[in-house]
N, C-alpha and C positions, 0 to 999 in steps of 0.2 A: 918594593919596600924590603924585600928579603935581605938586601945588603946594606940597608940604611939603619945602622945600629942606633944612632941618636933618636931617630923617629920611632923605632921599635921600643926603645926604653921609655919614651914619652907615652906611647900608646899603652904599654904594659902598666906603668905606674898610674896613669889616669883611668884606665879601665878598672883597676882595682878600686880606685877612689869612687868611680861612678857606681860600681857594685855596692860599695859601702853606703853611698847616698841613697840608692834605691831600696836598701833594706827597710828604711822607714817609710819611704814613698807614700802609699795610700793609707798607711797606719797612723799618720800624724794626728788626724782628727780623733781617732780612738785613744791615742796616748793623752791628748789634751783633755779628753772627757774625764780622765781620772784626776786631773789637777783643777780644772775649772769647768763648771757647768756652762753650757751654752755654745751655740754655733759661732757666736761673735768672737770667742777666744781664738778659734782657728783663723778666722779672717784677720783679726787684729795682729796676731803674732806673725802670720805669714806676710802681711803687709809691712810690718816692721822689718822683717828680713829683706824683703824686696827693696824697700825705701833706703835701708842702710846700705845695701849692695849698690844701689844707684848712686847714692851720695859718695861712698868710698871709691867707686869706679870713676866718677867724675873727677875726684881729687887725683886718683892715680893717672887718669888720662892727661892731666896737666903736668905731672911731675915724674911719671913712670919711666919715660925714656931718658930723662936726666939721671935717674937713679941707676939705670942699667940693671944688671944682675937679674935678668928675667927668671933664671933658674932659682935663685934665692927667693924671689917673690912668689913663685909657684910653690916652693917648699914651705914658705911661711903660710901660704893659703891652706896647704894640707894640714900643717901643724895647728893653726887656729881652729880649723874645723874639727880636728881630732879633739882638741881641748873643749870646744863647744859641745860636741856630742857627749863627751865624758861628763860635762857639767849637767847635762839633762838628766843624768842618773839621779842627781840630788835635788832636782827641781821640785819644789813644794808649793809654789805660787805662780800665778800668771806673770807677776813682775820678774821673777827669776827667768822664766821662759823668754820674756821680752828682751832681757839683758843678753841671754844666750843668743837670741836671734840677731842681735846687733853684732856680736862677735862672729857669728856665722856669716853675716853680710860682709864684714871686713875680710874674712877668709875668702869668700866668693870673689870679692873685688880684686884681691891680690892674685888669686889663683887663675881665674877665668881668662882674663886678657893675657896673662903671662904664658899660660898654656898655648893659647891661640897663636901668640907671637912666636913662640918656640917651634910650634908645628910649621908655621909659615916659613921660618928660617931653614928648616930641614927637609922641605919637600924636594923631591927629585924633579929636575927639568923634564917636562913632557909627561909627568905622571901625577899632576895635581889632583885631577878628578879621581883617579884610581886610589890615591893615598887618602884623600878625604873620605872617599867611599869606604875604604878599609876601616878608617876610624869610626865612621858612622855605623858600620856593621858591628864592630867590636863594642862600641858604646851602647847600642841598642840591645845587643845580646847580654851585656853586663847588667843593664837596667832590668831586663826581663828576669834574669836569674836572681838578681838582688831582691826584686819585688817578691818573687816566689819564696826564696829562702827567708826573707824578713818576716813573712807571715808565719812560717813554721817556728822561727826562733821566738817571736813575740808570744805565740800561742803556747809553746812548750815551756819556755823559760822566763818569759816576761820582758818588759821594756828595759830593765836594767841591763840584762844580758845583751839585748839588741843594741843599745847605745855603746856598751863596752866593745862589742864586736865591730861596730862602725868606727870607733876610735882606733882600735887596733889595726884595722884595715887601712885607715888613713895614715897611721904611723908607718905601716908597711910600705905604702905608696911613697911616703916621704923618704924612707930608707932606700927604696929602689932608685929613686931619682938622685939621692945623695951619692950613691955608689956608682952611678952610671957616668 
């Protein structure tokens, strides 16, 4: 992978994004506790995210290849999730969080398959396992670091700062991809 610049740029931008995602990780239930009492709010909003991601991914699976522009779809996914995380700063009701989860589901549907397709396009012959393993290592390390840092940010500065940081990192990932 050392000489594969497109793959390195994909891994760099997406590892920054994975780090941003992991900042919230296990803190999501704690965040929702401040908006809506009850365990069901976590299950409901997370289910809305997953169902919207499935629905939008199904639509993308039918039209995505005709659209082309995998890079633009990935960038749109980063941008939608940056917007969604930014909107969580202002969430005051469960309905607001549900709407944001739909936006995040759309971002996930645009970004996930596009990233995977772009990685598959740029794999070096004879190094598929090595390069996917490199990505897995980088992704797991980013998630571990993000989860740890997220706890410190939420504890020291609050969830507004956490969501702001997530949005900024997603925008930075968008910028890296845009310039590569």
